[in-house]
PDB file of N, CA, C and O in Angstrom:
ATOM      1  N   MET A   1       0.855  -1.243  -0.169  1.00  0.00           N
ATOM      2  CA  MET A   1      -0.071   0.086  -0.086  1.00  0.00           C
ATOM      3  C   MET A   1       0.891   1.345  -0.057  1.00  0.00           C
ATOM      4  O   MET A   1       0.529   2.342  -0.682  1.00  0.00           O
ATOM      5  N   GLY A   2       2.033   1.364   0.594  1.00  0.00           N
ATOM      6  CA  GLY A   2       2.892   2.288   0.866  1.00  0.00           C
ATOM      7  C   GLY A   2       3.415   2.814  -0.531  1.00  0.00           C
ATOM      8  O   GLY A   2       3.609   4.009  -0.756  1.00  0.00           O
ATOM      9  N   ILE A   3       3.622   1.808  -1.436  1.00  0.00           N
ATOM     10  CA  ILE A   3       4.333   2.217  -2.736  1.00  0.00           C
ATOM     11  C   ILE A   3       3.306   2.741  -3.667  1.00  0.00           C
ATOM     12  O   ILE A   3       3.693   3.523  -4.535  1.00  0.00           O
ATOM     13  N   ILE A   4       2.035   2.418  -3.611  1.00  0.00           N
ATOM     14  CA  ILE A   4       1.037   3.105  -4.436  1.00  0.00           C
ATOM     15  C   ILE A   4       0.812   4.488  -3.867  1.00  0.00           C
ATOM     16  O   ILE A   4       0.707   5.415  -4.670  1.00  0.00           O
ATOM     17  N   ARG A   5       0.731   4.717  -2.641  1.00  0.00           N
ATOM     18  CA  ARG A   5       0.565   6.020  -2.046  1.00  0.00           C
ATOM     19  C   ARG A   5       1.814   6.922  -2.518  1.00  0.00           C
ATOM     20  O   ARG A   5       1.608   8.027  -3.021  1.00  0.00           O
ATOM     21  N   ARG A   6       3.024   6.453  -2.354  1.00  0.00           N
ATOM     22  CA  ARG A   6       4.050   7.268  -2.904  1.00  0.00           C
ATOM     23  C   ARG A   6       4.284   7.474  -4.429  1.00  0.00           C
ATOM     24  O   ARG A   6       4.835   8.464  -4.909  1.00  0.00           O
ATOM     25  N   SER A   7       3.810   6.446  -5.108  1.00  0.00           N
ATOM     26  CA  SER A   7       3.843   6.592  -6.511  1.00  0.00           C
ATOM     27  C   SER A   7       2.665   7.680  -6.992  1.00  0.00           C
ATOM     28  O   SER A   7       2.881   8.516  -7.870  1.00  0.00           O
ATOM     29  N   PHE A   8       1.532   7.563  -6.372  1.00  0.00           N
ATOM     30  CA  PHE A   8       0.609   8.660  -6.633  1.00  0.00           C
ATOM     31  C   PHE A   8       0.959  10.079  -6.327  1.00  0.00           C
ATOM     32  O   PHE A   8       0.672  10.992  -7.100  1.00  0.00           O
ATOM     33  N   SER A   9       1.628  10.271  -5.104  1.00  0.00           N
ATOM     34  CA  SER A   9       2.056  11.473  -4.687  1.00  0.00           C
ATOM     35  C   SER A   9       3.086  12.084  -5.924  1.00  0.00           C
ATOM     36  O   SER A   9       2.962  13.173  -6.483  1.00  0.00           O
ATOM     37  N   PHE A  10       4.028  11.152  -6.149  1.00  0.00           N
ATOM     38  CA  PHE A  10       5.027  11.505  -7.134  1.00  0.00           C
ATOM     39  C   PHE A  10       4.500  11.884  -8.575  1.00  0.00           C
ATOM     40  O   PHE A  10       4.955  12.802  -9.256  1.00  0.00           O
ATOM     41  N   LEU A  11       3.535  11.089  -8.911  1.00  0.00           N
ATOM     42  CA  LEU A  11       2.845  11.357 -10.329  1.00  0.00           C
ATOM     43  C   LEU A  11       1.924  12.633 -10.266  1.00  0.00           C
ATOM     44  O   LEU A  11       1.867  13.385 -11.238  1.00  0.00           O
ATOM     45  N   LEU A  12       1.208  12.873  -9.126  1.00  0.00           N
ATOM     46  CA  LEU A  12       0.463  14.072  -8.964  1.00  0.00           C
ATOM     47  C   LEU A  12       1.378  15.198  -8.904  1.00  0.00           C
ATOM     48  O   LEU A  12       1.008  16.230  -9.463  1.00  0.00           O
ATOM     49  N   GLY A  13       2.561  15.179  -8.296  1.00  0.00           N
ATOM     50  CA  GLY A  13       3.445  16.410  -8.204  1.00  0.00           C
ATOM     51  C   GLY A  13       4.180  16.626  -9.613  1.00  0.00           C
ATOM     52  O   GLY A  13       4.454  17.743 -10.051  1.00  0.00           O
ATOM     53  N   THR A  14       4.440  15.522 -10.215  1.00  0.00           N
ATOM     54  CA  THR A  14       4.975  15.668 -11.653  1.00  0.00           C
ATOM     55  C   THR A  14       3.961  16.183 -12.540  1.00  0.00           C
ATOM     56  O   THR A  14       4.418  17.011 -13.328  1.00  0.00           O
ATOM     57  N   GLY A  15       2.616  15.932 -12.669  1.00  0.00           N
ATOM     58  CA  GLY A  15       1.695  16.326 -13.506  1.00  0.00           C
ATOM     59  C   GLY A  15       1.541  17.903 -13.279  1.00  0.00           C
ATOM     60  O   GLY A  15       1.471  18.718 -14.199  1.00  0.00           O
ATOM     61  N   CYS A  16       1.493  18.245 -11.759  1.00  0.00           N
ATOM     62  CA  CYS A  16       1.300  19.588 -11.524  1.00  0.00           C
ATOM     63  C   CYS A  16       2.416  20.532 -11.939  1.00  0.00           C
ATOM     64  O   CYS A  16       2.183  21.675 -12.332  1.00  0.00           O
ATOM     65  N   GLY A  17       3.575  20.044 -11.843  1.00  0.00           N
ATOM     66  CA  GLY A  17       4.767  20.765 -12.395  1.00  0.00           C
ATOM     67  C   GLY A  17       4.713  20.926 -13.744  1.00  0.00           C
ATOM     68  O   GLY A  17       4.889  22.046 -14.223  1.00  0.00           O
ATOM     69  N   ILE A  18       4.471  19.867 -14.510  1.00  0.00           N
ATOM     70  CA  ILE A  18       4.281  19.940 -15.943  1.00  0.00           C
ATOM     71  C   ILE A  18       3.297  21.192 -16.511  1.00  0.00           C
ATOM     72  O   ILE A  18       3.515  21.996 -17.418  1.00  0.00           O
ATOM     73  N   TYR A  19       2.163  21.043 -15.646  1.00  0.00           N
ATOM     74  CA  TYR A  19       1.122  21.987 -16.076  1.00  0.00           C
ATOM     75  C   TYR A  19       1.539  23.433 -15.766  1.00  0.00           C
ATOM     76  O   TYR A  19       1.278  24.358 -16.535  1.00  0.00           O
ATOM     77  N   ILE A  20       2.191  23.588 -14.620  1.00  0.00           N
ATOM     78  CA  ILE A  20       2.498  24.971 -14.237  1.00  0.00           C
ATOM     79  C   ILE A  20       3.560  25.340 -15.212  1.00  0.00           C
ATOM     80  O   ILE A  20       3.407  26.417 -15.789  1.00  0.00           O
ATOM     81  N   ALA A  21       4.612  24.624 -15.494  1.00  0.00           N
ATOM     82  CA  ALA A  21       5.621  24.997 -16.432  1.00  0.00           C
ATOM     83  C   ALA A  21       5.241  25.331 -17.749  1.00  0.00           C
ATOM     84  O   ALA A  21       5.982  26.052 -18.417  1.00  0.00           O
ATOM     85  N   GLN A  22       4.128  24.876 -18.232  1.00  0.00           N
ATOM     86  CA  GLN A  22       3.652  25.040 -19.496  1.00  0.00           C
ATOM     87  C   GLN A  22       2.692  26.273 -19.650  1.00  0.00           C
ATOM     88  O   GLN A  22       2.582  26.883 -20.714  1.00  0.00           O
ATOM     89  N   ASN A  23       1.997  26.593 -18.491  1.00  0.00           N
ATOM     90  CA  ASN A  23       0.963  27.383 -18.552  1.00  0.00           C
ATOM     91  C   ASN A  23       1.413  28.891 -17.872  1.00  0.00           C
ATOM     92  O   ASN A  23       0.804  29.930 -18.125  1.00  0.00           O
ATOM     93  N   TYR A  24       2.414  28.821 -17.101  1.00  0.00           N
ATOM     94  CA  TYR A  24       2.890  30.113 -16.451  1.00  0.00           C
ATOM     95  C   TYR A  24       4.383  30.412 -16.635  1.00  0.00           C
ATOM     96  O   TYR A  24       5.190  29.516 -16.881  1.00  0.00           O
ATOM     97  N   ASN A  25       4.728  31.725 -16.506  1.00  0.00           N
ATOM     98  CA  ASN A  25       6.096  32.155 -16.863  1.00  0.00           C
ATOM     99  C   ASN A  25       6.820  32.056 -15.634  1.00  0.00           C
ATOM    100  O   ASN A  25       6.898  33.010 -14.859  1.00  0.00           O
ATOM    101  N   ILE A  26       7.463  30.717 -15.376  1.00  0.00           N
ATOM    102  CA  ILE A  26       8.371  30.811 -14.202  1.00  0.00           C
ATOM    103  C   ILE A  26       9.775  30.856 -14.690  1.00  0.00           C
ATOM    104  O   ILE A  26      10.135  30.457 -15.798  1.00  0.00           O
ATOM    105  N   PRO A  27      10.593  31.410 -13.708  1.00  0.00           N
ATOM    106  CA  PRO A  27      12.062  31.746 -14.179  1.00  0.00           C
ATOM    107  C   PRO A  27      12.848  30.398 -14.392  1.00  0.00           C
ATOM    108  O   PRO A  27      12.444  29.379 -13.832  1.00  0.00           O
ATOM    109  N   ASP A  28      13.886  30.381 -15.137  1.00  0.00           N
ATOM    110  CA  ASP A  28      14.860  29.186 -15.398  1.00  0.00           C
ATOM    111  C   ASP A  28      15.704  29.251 -14.145  1.00  0.00           C
ATOM    112  O   ASP A  28      16.424  30.210 -13.867  1.00  0.00           O
ATOM    113  N   VAL A  29      15.562  28.157 -13.405  1.00  0.00           N
ATOM    114  CA  VAL A  29      16.374  27.952 -12.280  1.00  0.00           C
ATOM    115  C   VAL A  29      17.787  27.963 -12.512  1.00  0.00           C
ATOM    116  O   VAL A  29      18.521  28.522 -11.697  1.00  0.00           O
ATOM    117  N   LYS A  30      18.307  27.336 -13.663  1.00  0.00           N
ATOM    118  CA  LYS A  30      19.846  27.370 -13.848  1.00  0.00           C
ATOM    119  C   LYS A  30      20.285  28.648 -14.075  1.00  0.00           C
ATOM    120  O   LYS A  30      21.327  29.031 -13.543  1.00  0.00           O
ATOM    121  N   LYS A  31      19.540  29.473 -14.897  1.00  0.00           N
ATOM    122  CA  LYS A  31      20.003  30.961 -15.067  1.00  0.00           C
ATOM    123  C   LYS A  31      20.063  31.676 -13.818  1.00  0.00           C
ATOM    124  O   LYS A  31      20.958  32.501 -13.632  1.00  0.00           O
ATOM    125  N   LEU A  32      19.166  31.425 -12.925  1.00  0.00           N
ATOM    126  CA  LEU A  32      19.158  32.168 -11.662  1.00  0.00           C
ATOM    127  C   LEU A  32      20.460  31.610 -10.661  1.00  0.00           C
ATOM    128  O   LEU A  32      21.160  32.330  -9.950  1.00  0.00           O
ATOM    129  N   PHE A  33      20.564  30.203 -10.814  1.00  0.00           N
ATOM    130  CA  PHE A  33      21.592  29.861  -9.910  1.00  0.00           C
ATOM    131  C   PHE A  33      22.946  30.417 -10.308  1.00  0.00           C
ATOM    132  O   PHE A  33      23.765  30.789  -9.467  1.00  0.00           O
ATOM    133  N   ASP A  34      23.160  30.461 -11.638  1.00  0.00           N
ATOM    134  CA  ASP A  34      24.349  30.854 -12.252  1.00  0.00           C
ATOM    135  C   ASP A  34      24.612  32.529 -11.988  1.00  0.00           C
ATOM    136  O   ASP A  34      25.696  33.067 -11.763  1.00  0.00           O
ATOM    137  N   THR A  35      23.447  33.086 -12.075  1.00  0.00           N
ATOM    138  CA  THR A  35      23.558  34.680 -11.804  1.00  0.00           C
ATOM    139  C   THR A  35      23.974  34.842 -10.259  1.00  0.00           C
ATOM    140  O   THR A  35      24.831  35.662  -9.928  1.00  0.00           O
ATOM    141  N   TYR A  36      23.386  34.098  -9.431  1.00  0.00           N
ATOM    142  CA  TYR A  36      23.700  34.244  -7.870  1.00  0.00           C
ATOM    143  C   TYR A  36      25.319  33.805  -7.679  1.00  0.00           C
ATOM    144  O   TYR A  36      26.055  34.479  -6.959  1.00  0.00           O
ATOM    145  N   VAL A  37      25.759  32.711  -8.333  1.00  0.00           N
ATOM    146  CA  VAL A  37      26.963  32.295  -8.159  1.00  0.00           C
ATOM    147  C   VAL A  37      27.985  33.450  -8.788  1.00  0.00           C
ATOM    148  O   VAL A  37      29.036  33.727  -8.211  1.00  0.00           O
ATOM    149  N   PHE A  38      27.632  34.010  -9.858  1.00  0.00           N
ATOM    150  CA  PHE A  38      28.444  35.123 -10.382  1.00  0.00           C
ATOM    151  C   PHE A  38      28.524  36.362  -9.338  1.00  0.00           C
ATOM    152  O   PHE A  38      29.583  36.916  -9.041  1.00  0.00           O
ATOM    153  N   VAL A  39      27.289  36.707  -8.839  1.00  0.00           N
ATOM    154  CA  VAL A  39      27.331  37.891  -7.966  1.00  0.00           C
ATOM    155  C   VAL A  39      28.106  37.435  -6.573  1.00  0.00           C
ATOM    156  O   VAL A  39      28.818  38.235  -5.967  1.00  0.00           O
ATOM    157  N   ALA A  40      27.914  36.167  -6.155  1.00  0.00           N
ATOM    158  CA  ALA A  40      28.772  35.782  -4.927  1.00  0.00           C
ATOM    159  C   ALA A  40      30.117  35.878  -5.158  1.00  0.00           C
ATOM    160  O   ALA A  40      30.860  36.316  -4.280  1.00  0.00           O
ATOM    161  N   LYS A  41      30.578  35.482  -6.359  1.00  0.00           N
ATOM    162  CA  LYS A  41      32.149  35.441  -6.574  1.00  0.00           C
ATOM    163  C   LYS A  41      32.497  37.033  -6.773  1.00  0.00           C
ATOM    164  O   LYS A  41      33.547  37.484  -6.317  1.00  0.00           O
ATOM    165  N   HIS A  42      31.714  37.724  -7.364  1.00  0.00           N
ATOM    166  CA  HIS A  42      32.125  39.251  -7.504  1.00  0.00           C
ATOM    167  C   HIS A  42      32.268  39.834  -5.999  1.00  0.00           C
ATOM    168  O   HIS A  42      33.276  40.415  -5.597  1.00  0.00           O
ATOM    169  N   ILE A  43      31.278  39.626  -5.345  1.00  0.00           N
ATOM    170  CA  ILE A  43      31.300  40.218  -3.810  1.00  0.00           C
ATOM    171  C   ILE A  43      32.420  39.581  -3.097  1.00  0.00           C
ATOM    172  O   ILE A  43      33.012  40.314  -2.304  1.00  0.00           O
ATOM    173  N   GLU A  44      32.848  38.324  -3.218  1.00  0.00           N
ATOM    174  CA  GLU A  44      33.846  37.649  -2.451  1.00  0.00           C
ATOM    175  C   GLU A  44      35.205  38.271  -2.862  1.00  0.00           C
ATOM    176  O   GLU A  44      36.110  38.568  -2.081  1.00  0.00           O
ATOM    177  N   GLU A  45      35.210  38.434  -4.291  1.00  0.00           N
ATOM    178  CA  GLU A  45      36.569  39.112  -4.733  1.00  0.00           C
ATOM    179  C   GLU A  45      36.699  40.556  -4.287  1.00  0.00           C
ATOM    180  O   GLU A  45      37.783  41.003  -3.912  1.00  0.00           O
ATOM    181  N   SER A  46      35.734  41.190  -4.322  1.00  0.00           N
ATOM    182  CA  SER A  46      35.724  42.701  -3.969  1.00  0.00           C
ATOM    183  C   SER A  46      35.990  43.018  -2.467  1.00  0.00           C
ATOM    184  O   SER A  46      36.484  44.099  -2.144  1.00  0.00           O
ATOM    185  N   TYR A  47      35.672  42.103  -1.587  1.00  0.00           N
ATOM    186  CA  TYR A  47      35.812  42.225  -0.165  1.00  0.00           C
ATOM    187  C   TYR A  47      37.031  41.485   0.404  1.00  0.00           C
ATOM    188  O   TYR A  47      37.315  41.580   1.598  1.00  0.00           O
ATOM    189  N   ARG A  48      37.833  40.662  -0.559  1.00  0.00           N
ATOM    190  CA  ARG A  48      38.822  39.723  -0.013  1.00  0.00           C
ATOM    191  C   ARG A  48      39.981  40.779   0.479  1.00  0.00           C
ATOM    192  O   ARG A  48      40.156  41.889  -0.023  1.00  0.00           O
ATOM    193  N   LYS A  49      40.719  40.228   1.532  1.00  0.00           N
ATOM    194  CA  LYS A  49      41.909  41.005   1.941  1.00  0.00           C
ATOM    195  C   LYS A  49      43.020  40.870   0.934  1.00  0.00           C
ATOM    196  O   LYS A  49      43.302  39.800   0.393  1.00  0.00           O
ATOM    197  N   PRO A  50      43.641  42.022   0.709  1.00  0.00           N
ATOM    198  CA  PRO A  50      44.840  41.838  -0.360  1.00  0.00           C
ATOM    199  C   PRO A  50      45.893  40.759   0.245  1.00  0.00           C
ATOM    200  O   PRO A  50      46.016  40.606   1.460  1.00  0.00           O
ATOM    201  N   LYS A  51      46.603  40.062  -0.663  1.00  0.00           N
ATOM    202  CA  LYS A  51      47.483  39.140  -0.302  1.00  0.00           C
ATOM    203  C   LYS A  51      48.835  39.897   0.036  1.00  0.00           C
ATOM    204  O   LYS A  51      49.196  40.886  -0.602  1.00  0.00           O
ATOM    205  N   LYS A  52      49.518  39.383   1.036  1.00  0.00           N
ATOM    206  CA  LYS A  52      50.867  39.967   1.434  1.00  0.00           C
ATOM    207  C   LYS A  52      51.846  39.391   0.595  1.00  0.00           C
ATOM    208  O   LYS A  52      51.850  38.195   0.302  1.00  0.00           O
ATOM    209  N   ASP A  53      52.759  40.298   0.165  1.00  0.00           N
ATOM    210  CA  ASP A  53      53.911  39.804  -0.553  1.00  0.00           C
ATOM    211  C   ASP A  53      55.093  39.677   0.431  1.00  0.00           C
ATOM    212  O   ASP A  53      55.573  40.610   1.074  1.00  0.00           O
ATOM    213  N   GLU A  54      55.481  38.428   0.457  1.00  0.00           N
ATOM    214  CA  GLU A  54      56.621  38.078   1.274  1.00  0.00           C
ATOM    215  C   GLU A  54      58.014  37.688   0.715  1.00  0.00           C
ATOM    216  O   GLU A  54      58.695  36.709   1.020  1.00  0.00           O
ATOM    217  N   ASP A  55      58.301  38.746  -0.236  1.00  0.00           N
ATOM    218  CA  ASP A  55      59.572  38.558  -1.012  1.00  0.00           C
ATOM    219  C   ASP A  55      60.674  39.276  -0.247  1.00  0.00           C
ATOM    220  O   ASP A  55      61.827  39.274  -0.678  1.00  0.00           O
TER     221      ASP A  55
END
């Protein structure tokens, strides 16, 4: 009985996700993630302490 309940939940969620993706303008998660990583790297580089030259 448990596998049927889990399969039903998974299929219902998949069906709802497909419907929402086709009928609504949702953002591309990959692009958002890449943008956030770029911004985080830029902030990290701008606030990084300068390296000390020990020559």
